[in-house]
Structure formats: structure tokens, C-alpha cells
C-alpha positions, 0 to 999 in steps of 0.5 A, a space after each residue: 500500500 502506498 503512503 497515500 493509501 495509509 493516511 488521510 489528511 486535510 487539503 486546504 486550497 485558497 486563492 483568488 476568484 476564477 483561479 480554477 480552485 474548485 476544478 482542481 480540488 474536485 479532481 484531486 479529491 477524485 484521484 485520492 478518494 477524498 471528499 470534496 467540499 466546495 465552500 464557495 458554493 455554500 456562500 453562493 447558495 446563501 447568496 442565491 437564497 438572498 437574491 430570490 427573497 429580495 434581500 439584496 438590492 444594488 449590492 446592499 444586503 438586508 442584514 436583519 432579514 438575512 439573520 432572521 432567515 439564516 437558521 431556515 437555510 439548509 445546505 448539503 451536497 448530493 452525489 451526481 452520477 452524471 458528473 461523478 461529483 457532488 452537487 450543492 442543494 439549497 433547502 432540498 433543491 439542486 442549485 448547482 447550475 443556478 449558483 454559477 450565474 453572473 448575478 450570484 457572482 456579482 453579489 457573493 462577496 458582499 454576502 460572504 463578508 457578513 460575519 454571521 454568515 461566515 460563522 454559520 458556514 465555518 461551523 458546518 465546514 469544520 464538522 465536515 472535516 473531523 474525519 479528514 480525507 477532505 479537500 476544501 477550497 475557498 478564501 479562508 480555509 487555511 487561515 480560519 476553517 482549517 488552520 492546522 490542515 496538513 497541506 495548504 495551497 494558495 492559488 493565483 493567476 493573472 486577472 486577465 487570464 482568469 477573466 478569459 477562462 471564466 468568459 470561455 466557460 460561460 460562452 460554452 454554456 451559451 450564456 450572453 456575456 461580456 469579457 470586460 464586465 467579467 474582468 471588472 467583476 473579478 478585479 472588484 471581487 479581488 479588492 473586496 475579498 482582500 479588504 473585507 473585515 471578516 476573514 479577508 483573503 490571505 495566504 497562510 504563512 505555511 501555504 504553498 503558492 501555485 500560480 497557474 497562469 500558464 499551467 494546464 490542469 494536468 500540470 496542476 494536478 500532478 504538482 498538487 499530488 506530489 505535494 500531497 505525497 510529500 506531506 503524507 510521507 513526512 507525517 507517517 511514523 
């Protein structure tokens, strides 16, 4: 049995929006037989709930209304046999596609910056990680959710490259999108995430930097799997 098969660890992947964190995390979890938890999808699901209920107006969140309603929000993941990945459900409804829409992307940073929302979801995420053998991506996984994670990776890429990737992804889904609008949204989210008061985006001191501006997905997978093997080997007695 390989070292990877003997011991399971927590892999925390943080970084900027549209860096492909979720794509990489899903594939790494699949190859390792780990559970993938998309923390960003959890914040997007709450954002979608707010939009549906009219609790976001011109980027301003109705905090009182959200706080009153928060304990009625149920978020869980279900396995999708078609994609071999977990889809997110909001109050029993599969919203995996809806949370990827631009309107949600334009408002998720504001919702995710709210302290009560972060505490609500962080508690759930930490509970999910108790058995280890998970890969989770987001903005504060290595700094707040799992500060003792065995492997922390911080992903980044040039903003225009990230915008192009997002643009191509949405065009492939036949969505009407504008490149400059996507680029503006990405740079605005970067500024907001870095400067928010609650759990700002930061690279953990022990996180390994992965700039994937010019790396293929396969190259990223191989690089991360090498880091996992190193961590598992060094942590084994």
C-alpha cells in the first residue's frame, strides 16, 4: 500500500476568484478518494437564497432579514452520477447550475463578508472535516476553517487570464456575456475579498503558492499530488 493509501489528511486550497480552485480540488479529491467540499458554493447558495427573497438590492444586503432567515437555510451536497461529483442543494433543491450565474457572482462577496454568515458556514465546514480525507477550497480555509490542515495551497493567476477562462466557460454554456464586465467583476471581487473585515483573503504563512497562469490542469494536478505525497510521507511514523 502506498503512503497515500495509509493516511488521510486535510487539503486546504485558497486563492483568488476564477483561479480554477474548485476544478482542481474536485479532481484531486477524485484521484485520492477524498471528499470534496466546495465552500464557495455554500456562500453562493446563501447568496442565491438572498437574491430570490429580495434581500439584496444594488449590492446592499438586508442584514436583519438575512439573520432572521439564516437558521431556515439548509445546505448539503448530493452525489451526481452524471458528473461523478457532488452537487450543492439549497433547502432540498439542486442549485448547482443556478449558483454559477453572473448575478450570484456579482453579489457573493458582499454576502460572504457578513460575519454571521461566515460563522454559520465555518461551523458546518469544520464538522465536515473531523474525519479528514477532505479537500476544501475557498478564501479562508487555511487561515480560519482549517488552520492546522496538513497541506495548504494558495492559488493565483493573472486577472486577465482568469477573466478569459471564466468568459470561455460561460460562452460554452451559451450564456450572453461580456469579457470586460467579467474582468471588472473579478478585479472588484479581488479588492473586496482582500479588504473585507471578516476573514479577508490571505495566504497562510505555511501555504504553498501555485500560480497557474500558464499551467494546464494536468500540470496542476500532478504538482498538487506530489505535494500531497510529500506531506503524507513526512507525517507517517
